[in-house]
C-alpha positions, 0 to 999 in steps of 0.5 A, a space after each residue: 068236470 064235463 060229462 065227456 071227461 067224467 065218462 072216461 073214468 065211469 062206465 055208467 056215464 060212458 053208457 049214458 053218453 053213447 045212448 044219447 046219440 039215439 035220442 037227440 032231442 032228449 040229449 039236447 034237453 039234458 045237456 043244455 041244463 048245467 044243473 042236470 049235467 052237474 047232478 049226473 057227473 057228481 052222482 047223487 045216487 039216483 038212477 041216471 035215466 030209464 029213457 036212454 
C-alpha cells in the first residue's frame, strides 16, 4: 500500500503527509526510500518523525 493510500485511513499518516510539504528536502529523502515508506505504512511501533 502506498503512503497516500494508507493516509486515507490513518490520521497519523495523514498528518505526516501534510507536514512533508513544509520540508521538501526531507520529504524527498523519505519518499525515495521504499524500505522507509514500507516501515511507515506497516507501523512498526516507532514514532514517525519529530522533524515534521
